[in-house]
N, CA, C and O atoms as a GROMACS GRO file, in nm:
protein
  280
    1UNK      N    1  -1.254   0.311   2.224
    1UNK     CA    2  -1.147   0.295   2.128
    1UNK      C    3  -1.102   0.433   2.084
    1UNK      O    4  -1.184   0.523   2.064
    2UNK      N    5  -0.972   0.447   2.068
    2UNK     CA    6  -0.915   0.573   2.021
    2UNK      C    7  -0.820   0.542   1.906
    2UNK      O    8  -0.736   0.452   1.917
    3UNK      N    9  -0.834   0.614   1.796
    3UNK     CA   10  -0.746   0.598   1.680
    3UNK      C   11  -0.670   0.729   1.663
    3UNK      O   12  -0.731   0.835   1.648
    4UNK      N   13  -0.538   0.722   1.666
    4UNK     CA   14  -0.453   0.839   1.653
    4UNK      C   15  -0.376   0.828   1.522
    4UNK      O   16  -0.307   0.730   1.498
    5UNK      N   17  -0.389   0.932   1.438
    5UNK     CA   18  -0.313   0.938   1.313
    5UNK      C   19  -0.207   1.046   1.329
    5UNK      O   20  -0.239   1.163   1.352
    6UNK      N   21  -0.080   1.005   1.318
    6UNK     CA   22   0.031   1.099   1.333
    6UNK      C   23   0.105   1.110   1.200
    6UNK      O   24   0.138   1.009   1.137
    7UNK      N   25   0.131   1.234   1.159
    7UNK     CA   26   0.223   1.257   1.048
    7UNK      C   27   0.315   1.371   1.088
    7UNK      O   28   0.307   1.419   1.202
    8UNK      N   29   0.400   1.416   1.000
    8UNK     CA   30   0.496   1.521   1.033
    8UNK      C   31   0.429   1.653   1.063
    8UNK      O   32   0.488   1.738   1.129
    9UNK      N   33   0.306   1.673   1.016
    9UNK     CA   34   0.238   1.802   1.029
    9UNK      C   35   0.141   1.808   1.145
    9UNK      O   36   0.124   1.914   1.205
   10UNK      N   37   0.076   1.696   1.179
   10UNK     CA   38  -0.031   1.703   1.279
   10UNK      C   39  -0.056   1.568   1.345
   10UNK      O   40  -0.003   1.465   1.304
   11UNK      N   41  -0.138   1.574   1.450
   11UNK     CA   42  -0.187   1.455   1.519
   11UNK      C   43  -0.338   1.467   1.524
   11UNK      O   44  -0.391   1.566   1.573
   12UNK      N   45  -0.408   1.366   1.474
   12UNK     CA   46  -0.554   1.366   1.473
   12UNK      C   47  -0.603   1.246   1.553
   12UNK      O   48  -0.545   1.138   1.546
   13UNK      N   49  -0.710   1.267   1.631
   13UNK     CA   50  -0.765   1.161   1.715
   13UNK      C   51  -0.911   1.135   1.677
   13UNK      O   52  -0.989   1.228   1.660
   14UNK      N   53  -0.946   1.007   1.666
   14UNK     CA   54  -1.082   0.965   1.631
   14UNK      C   55  -1.128   0.861   1.731
   14UNK      O   56  -1.048   0.786   1.786
   15UNK      N   57  -1.259   0.856   1.755
   15UNK     CA   58  -1.315   0.758   1.847
   15UNK      C   59  -1.414   0.664   1.778
   15UNK      O   60  -1.462   0.570   1.841
   16UNK      N   61  -1.444   0.688   1.652
   16UNK     CA   62  -1.536   0.604   1.577
   16UNK      C   63  -1.455   0.520   1.478
   16UNK      O   64  -1.387   0.575   1.391
   17UNK      N   65  -1.462   0.389   1.491
   17UNK     CA   66  -1.383   0.302   1.405
   17UNK      C   67  -1.418   0.318   1.258
   17UNK      O   68  -1.335   0.286   1.172
   18UNK      N   69  -1.538   0.365   1.225
   18UNK     CA   70  -1.577   0.385   1.086
   18UNK      C   71  -1.514   0.505   1.020
   18UNK      O   72  -1.523   0.521   0.898
   19UNK      N   73  -1.450   0.592   1.098
   19UNK     CA   74  -1.386   0.712   1.044
   19UNK      C   75  -1.253   0.681   0.975
   19UNK      O   76  -1.209   0.756   0.888
   20UNK      N   77  -1.190   0.570   1.014
   20UNK     CA   78  -1.055   0.537   0.966
   20UNK      C   79  -1.052   0.391   0.923
   20UNK      O   80  -1.101   0.303   0.994
   21UNK      N   81  -0.994   0.365   0.806
   21UNK     CA   82  -0.977   0.228   0.755
   21UNK      C   83  -0.829   0.208   0.724
   21UNK      O   84  -0.767   0.291   0.658
   22UNK      N   85  -0.774   0.096   0.771
   22UNK     CA   86  -0.635   0.061   0.743
   22UNK      C   87  -0.635  -0.055   0.644
   22UNK      O   88  -0.700  -0.157   0.666
   23UNK      N   89  -0.561  -0.038   0.535
   23UNK     CA   90  -0.545  -0.143   0.434
   23UNK      C   91  -0.401  -0.194   0.445
   23UNK      O   92  -0.310  -0.136   0.385
   24UNK      N   93  -0.378  -0.302   0.521
   24UNK     CA   94  -0.241  -0.345   0.549
   24UNK      C   95  -0.162  -0.393   0.427
   24UNK      O   96  -0.042  -0.369   0.418
   25UNK      N   97  -0.228  -0.460   0.334
   25UNK     CA   98  -0.157  -0.509   0.215
   25UNK      C   99  -0.114  -0.393   0.126
   25UNK      O  100  -0.003  -0.392   0.074
   26UNK      N  101  -0.202  -0.295   0.110
   26UNK     CA  102  -0.173  -0.177   0.028
   26UNK      C  103  -0.091  -0.074   0.105
   26UNK      O  104  -0.038   0.020   0.045
   27UNK      N  105  -0.081  -0.091   0.238
   27UNK     CA  106  -0.013   0.004   0.327
   27UNK      C  107  -0.073   0.143   0.313
   27UNK      O  108  -0.002   0.242   0.297
   28UNK      N  109  -0.207   0.148   0.322
   28UNK     CA  110  -0.279   0.275   0.313
   28UNK      C  111  -0.368   0.293   0.434
   28UNK      O  112  -0.416   0.197   0.494
   29UNK      N  113  -0.388   0.420   0.471
   29UNK     CA  114  -0.484   0.458   0.574
   29UNK      C  115  -0.579   0.556   0.507
   29UNK      O  116  -0.536   0.656   0.449
   30UNK      N  117  -0.708   0.527   0.517
   30UNK     CA  118  -0.809   0.615   0.457
   30UNK      C  119  -0.896   0.673   0.566
   30UNK      O  120  -0.936   0.603   0.659
   31UNK      N  121  -0.926   0.802   0.554
   31UNK     CA  122  -1.010   0.871   0.652
   31UNK      C  123  -1.138   0.914   0.583
   31UNK      O  124  -1.136   0.969   0.473
   32UNK      N  125  -1.252   0.888   0.649
   32UNK     CA  126  -1.384   0.915   0.592
   32UNK      C  127  -1.461   1.014   0.679
   32UNK      O  128  -1.436   1.025   0.799
   33UNK      N  129  -1.556   1.086   0.617
   33UNK     CA  130  -1.643   1.174   0.694
   33UNK      C  131  -1.763   1.095   0.746
   33UNK      O  132  -1.772   0.974   0.724
   34UNK      N  133  -1.854   1.163   0.815
   34UNK     CA  134  -1.969   1.094   0.877
   34UNK      C  135  -2.065   1.036   0.775
   34UNK      O  136  -2.150   0.955   0.811
   35UNK      N  137  -2.054   1.077   0.647
   35UNK     CA  138  -2.142   1.026   0.542
   35UNK      C  139  -2.077   0.913   0.462
   35UNK      O  140  -2.136   0.861   0.367
   36UNK      N  141  -1.954   0.876   0.499
   36UNK     CA  142  -1.884   0.767   0.432
   36UNK      C  143  -1.803   0.808   0.311
   36UNK      O  144  -1.754   0.722   0.237
   37UNK      N  145  -1.788   0.939   0.289
   37UNK     CA  146  -1.708   0.987   0.176
   37UNK      C  147  -1.561   0.997   0.215
   37UNK      O  148  -1.527   1.039   0.326
   38UNK      N  149  -1.474   0.957   0.123
   38UNK     CA  150  -1.330   0.961   0.147
   38UNK      C  151  -1.284   1.106   0.159
   38UNK      O  152  -1.312   1.188   0.072
   39UNK      N  153  -1.214   1.137   0.267
   39UNK     CA  154  -1.160   1.272   0.289
   39UNK      C  155  -1.012   1.276   0.254
   39UNK      O  156  -0.968   1.363   0.178
   40UNK      N  157  -0.935   1.181   0.310
   40UNK     CA  158  -0.790   1.180   0.289
   40UNK      C  159  -0.740   1.037   0.283
   40UNK      O  160  -0.802   0.944   0.334
   41UNK      N  161  -0.625   1.023   0.217
   41UNK     CA  162  -0.558   0.893   0.210
   41UNK      C  163  -0.411   0.915   0.242
   41UNK      O  164  -0.349   1.009   0.192
   42UNK      N  165  -0.356   0.829   0.325
   42UNK     CA  166  -0.217   0.839   0.367
   42UNK      C  167  -0.145   0.708   0.338
   42UNK      O  168  -0.208   0.604   0.321
   43UNK      N  169  -0.012   0.715   0.334
   43UNK     CA  170   0.071   0.595   0.326
   43UNK      C  171   0.102   0.552   0.469
   43UNK      O  172   0.151   0.632   0.549
   44UNK      N  173   0.074   0.426   0.502
   44UNK     CA  174   0.100   0.372   0.636
   44UNK      C  175   0.249   0.343   0.651
   44UNK      O  176   0.307   0.268   0.572
   45UNK      N  177   0.311   0.402   0.753
   45UNK     CA  178   0.452   0.380   0.782
   45UNK      C  179   0.468   0.277   0.895
   45UNK      O  180   0.551   0.187   0.886
   46UNK      N  181   0.388   0.292   1.001
   46UNK     CA  182   0.396   0.202   1.116
   46UNK      C  183   0.264   0.207   1.192
   46UNK      O  184   0.188   0.303   1.181
   47UNK      N  185   0.238   0.103   1.270
   47UNK     CA  186   0.117   0.100   1.352
   47UNK      C  187   0.150   0.037   1.487
   47UNK      O  188   0.238  -0.048   1.498
   48UNK      N  189   0.076   0.081   1.589
   48UNK     CA  190   0.098   0.030   1.724
   48UNK      C  191  -0.036   0.023   1.795
   48UNK      O  192  -0.116   0.116   1.787
   49UNK      N  193  -0.060  -0.087   1.864
   49UNK     CA  194  -0.183  -0.104   1.941
   49UNK      C  195  -0.145  -0.117   2.088
   49UNK      O  196  -0.062  -0.201   2.124
   50UNK      N  197  -0.206  -0.034   2.172
   50UNK     CA  198  -0.179  -0.037   2.316
   50UNK      C  199  -0.311  -0.034   2.392
   50UNK      O  200  -0.417  -0.006   2.336
   51UNK      N  201  -0.301  -0.062   2.520
   51UNK     CA  202  -0.416  -0.052   2.610
   51UNK      C  203  -0.389   0.059   2.709
   51UNK      O  204  -0.283   0.064   2.770
   52UNK      N  205  -0.486   0.148   2.725
   52UNK     CA  206  -0.475   0.261   2.817
   52UNK      C  207  -0.568   0.235   2.935
   52UNK      O  208  -0.690   0.247   2.924
   53UNK      N  209  -0.508   0.199   3.050
   53UNK     CA  210  -0.587   0.166   3.169
   53UNK      C  211  -0.625   0.292   3.246
   53UNK      O  212  -0.539   0.376   3.275
   54UNK      N  213  -0.750   0.304   3.279
   54UNK     CA  214  -0.802   0.409   3.366
   54UNK      C  215  -0.848   0.341   3.494
   54UNK      O  216  -0.963   0.300   3.507
   55UNK      N  217  -0.756   0.329   3.589
   55UNK     CA  218  -0.783   0.254   3.712
   55UNK      C  219  -0.888   0.322   3.798
   55UNK      O  220  -0.962   0.256   3.870
   56UNK      N  221  -0.893   0.454   3.792
   56UNK     CA  222  -0.991   0.528   3.872
   56UNK      C  223  -1.134   0.491   3.833
   56UNK      O  224  -1.221   0.479   3.919
   57UNK      N  225  -1.158   0.474   3.702
   57UNK     CA  226  -1.291   0.438   3.653
   57UNK      C  227  -1.304   0.291   3.618
   57UNK      O  228  -1.408   0.248   3.568
   58UNK      N  229  -1.199   0.212   3.645
   58UNK     CA  230  -1.197   0.068   3.618
   58UNK      C  231  -1.232   0.037   3.472
   58UNK      O  232  -1.319  -0.045   3.443
   59UNK      N  233  -1.160   0.106   3.380
   59UNK     CA  234  -1.183   0.089   3.237
   59UNK      C  235  -1.049   0.077   3.164
   59UNK      O  236  -0.946   0.124   3.212
   60UNK      N  237  -1.055   0.014   3.049
   60UNK     CA  238  -0.939   0.006   2.960
   60UNK      C  239  -0.984   0.047   2.821
   60UNK      O  240  -1.085   0.000   2.771
   61UNK      N  241  -0.905   0.136   2.759
   61UNK     CA  242  -0.935   0.182   2.623
   61UNK      C  243  -0.830   0.127   2.528
   61UNK      O  244  -0.710   0.129   2.560
   62UNK      N  245  -0.873   0.078   2.414
   62UNK     CA  246  -0.781   0.033   2.309
   62UNK      C  247  -0.736   0.156   2.232
   62UNK      O  248  -0.819   0.236   2.187
   63UNK      N  249  -0.604   0.172   2.216
   63UNK     CA  250  -0.549   0.287   2.145
   63UNK      C  251  -0.470   0.235   2.025
   63UNK      O  252  -0.374   0.159   2.041
   64UNK      N  253  -0.512   0.276   1.906
   64UNK     CA  254  -0.443   0.239   1.782
   64UNK      C  255  -0.372   0.364   1.732
   64UNK      O  256  -0.436   0.464   1.700
   65UNK      N  257  -0.239   0.359   1.724
   65UNK     CA  258  -0.160   0.472   1.677
   65UNK      C  259  -0.106   0.438   1.539
   65UNK      O  260  -0.039   0.336   1.521
   66UNK      N  261  -0.135   0.524   1.442
   66UNK     CA  262  -0.092   0.503   1.303
   66UNK      C  263   0.004   0.613   1.264
   66UNK      O  264  -0.033   0.731   1.265
   67UNK      N  265   0.126   0.578   1.228
   67UNK     CA  266   0.224   0.673   1.177
   67UNK      C  267   0.211   0.672   1.025
   67UNK      O  268   0.224   0.567   0.962
   68UNK      N  269   0.186   0.789   0.966
   68UNK     CA  270   0.156   0.796   0.823
   68UNK      C  271   0.238   0.905   0.755
   68UNK      O  272   0.296   0.992   0.820
   69UNK      N  273   0.241   0.898   0.622
   69UNK     CA  274   0.296   1.002   0.535
   69UNK      C  275   0.191   1.038   0.433
   69UNK      O  276   0.109   0.954   0.396
   70UNK      N  277   0.192   1.163   0.388
   70UNK     CA  278   0.096   1.203   0.284
   70UNK      C  279   0.144   1.161   0.149
   70UNK      O  280   0.076   1.186   0.049
   0.00000   0.00000   0.00000
């Protein structure tokens, strides 16, 4: 699994689902460190879920792209 957070300033990529939490009702994205402490909070603008096929290795990765604002 790959989680991509995009804003106007940067693109960040995470592979651990516990690093990022999406709150759809509140329209918030929260990013946590390895100890579970909140690092940053963003406003969710849009989200997209895609599948990235790696035919050479016969694998598919789930890619969650989150467009956010600070």
